LUMZA-138368 format. One line per 10 residues: their letters; for each residue x negated, y negated, z negated of N, C-alpha, C. Coordinates in steps of 0.02 Angstrom, whole numbers. Layout:
N
a = X,Y,Z,X,Y,Z,X,Y,Z | ...
end
This chain:
69
xxxxxxxxxx = -42,59,0,0,0,0,-44,-62,0 | -33,-106,47,-71,-168,51,-44,-218,-1 | -90,-255,-29,-71,-307,-76,-95,-374,-49 | -84,-426,-86,-107,-493,-68,-174,-507,-101 | -209,-456,-122,-271,-464,-159,-321,-509,-123 | -334,-495,-59,-384,-534,-22,-364,-607,-15 | -302,-619,1,-277,-688,8,-282,-725,-58 | -261,-692,-112,-263,-723,-178,-335,-736,-200 | -379,-688,-188,-449,-695,-207,-480,-754,-169 | -464,-759,-105,-491,-814,-64,-468,-882,-92
xxxxxxxxxx = -404,-887,-112,-378,-949,-141,-413,-966,-207 | -421,-916,-249,-454,-927,-314,-527,-946,-304 | -560,-915,-257,-630,-933,-243,-634,-1005,-219 | -586,-1026,-178,-584,-1095,-154,-576,-1144,-211 | -534,-1127,-259,-523,-1171,-317,-587,-1177,-358 | -629,-1125,-357,-691,-1125,-395,-751,-1147,-352 | -738,-1164,-289,-792,-1181,-242,-845,-1126,-240 | -822,-1063,-239,-866,-1005,-238,-869,-976,-168 | -929,-963,-143,-936,-935,-77,-935,-858,-80 | -928,-828,-21,-929,-755,-17,-996,-728,-41
xxxxxxxxxx = -1050,-763,-23,-1117,-741,-43,-1124,-745,-119 | -1098,-798,-149,-1102,-804,-222,-1064,-748,-257 | -1004,-734,-232,-965,-679,-262,-1001,-613,-253 | -1029,-602,-195,-1066,-540,-181,-1124,-533,-230 | -1163,-586,-238,-1220,-584,-283,-1200,-572,-356 | -1145,-603,-377,-1124,-597,-447,-1091,-530,-462 | -1066,-495,-411,-1031,-432,-422,-1070,-371,-399 | -1126,-382,-364,-1165,-326,-339,-1138,-296,-275 | -1091,-332,-242,-1066,-310,-178,-1107,-341,-122 | -1099,-316,-62,-1130,-348,-5,-1083,-403,20
xxxxxxxxxx = -1110,-454,53,-1067,-505,82,-1017,-475,132 | -1036,-423,167,-991,-391,215,-932,-359,178 | -944,-327,121,-890,-297,82,-842,-350,56 | -870,-406,33,-828,-461,10,-784,-486,67 | -814,-495,126,-777,-518,184,-719,-470,201 | -733,-406,199,-680,-357,215,-623,-360,165 | -639,-371,102,-586,-377,51,-547,-442,61 | -582,-497,73,-548,-561,83,-503,-562,143 | -521,-524,194,-481,-521,256,-433,-462,257 | -424,-430,199,-377,-374,191,-392,-317,240
xxxxxxxxxx = -455,-308,257,-475,-252,299,-481,-189,256 | -502,-199,193,-504,-143,147,-483,-166,78 | -457,-119,40,-437,-132,-29,-497,-118,-74 | -507,-158,-126,-563,-145,-172,-548,-86,-217 | -601,-52,-238,-593,2,-287,-577,-29,-355 | -556,12,-402,-542,-12,-469,-605,-42,-501 | -662,-10,-492,-723,-36,-521,-743,-103,-490 | -729,-112,-426,-742,-176,-393,-697,-230,-420 | -634,-214,-431,-587,-262,-459,-611,-284,-528 | -634,-236,-568,-658,-253,-635,-718,-300,-630
xxxxxxxxxx = -764,-287,-584,-823,-331,-576,-801,-401,-553 | -752,-404,-509,-727,-469,-487,-695,-507,-544 | -656,-472,-585,-623,-504,-643,-673,-528,-695 | -732,-498,-697,-784,-521,-743,-814,-587,-718 | -811,-599,-653,-839,-660,-623,-785,-715,-617 | -725,-695,-599,-669,-742,-592,-618,-724,-646 | -620,-760,-702,-579,-742,-759,-505,-760,-750 | -469,-717,-714,-396,-725,-707,-364,-659,-725 | -300,-660,-735,-264,-598,-749,-258,-557,-685 | -261,-492,-693,-256,-445,-636,-195,-461,-593
xxxxxxxxx = -139,-475,-626,-76,-488,-590,-83,-546,-541 | -125,-594,-557,-133,-652,-514,-168,-633,-449 | -206,-579,-451,-241,-557,-390,-198,-514,-345 | -149,-480,-373,-110,-432,-332,-39,-455,-318 | -18,-510,-347,49,-534,-337,49,-590,-285 | 100,-591,-244,104,-642,-191,103,-712,-222 | 58,-754,-196,54,-823,-217,89,-865,-164 | 141,-900,-184,177,-941,-137,150,-1012,-138 | 142,-1042,-79,115,-1110,-74,167,-1161,-96
end
């Protein structure tokens, strides 16, 4: 099941002025993996979500729930 994870993560990163490379470096992912997640090409694993939440301190629900503009 596809979620809005990538879209939401991209919006949150924008609010923090965080680049894909910065997120990759802080989470141990490759920039390519971050790009795939942000573009909803692939869903992150549970361990990846945990690493992202350690860098971007938001509730899990905010990453997987549709954010309306």
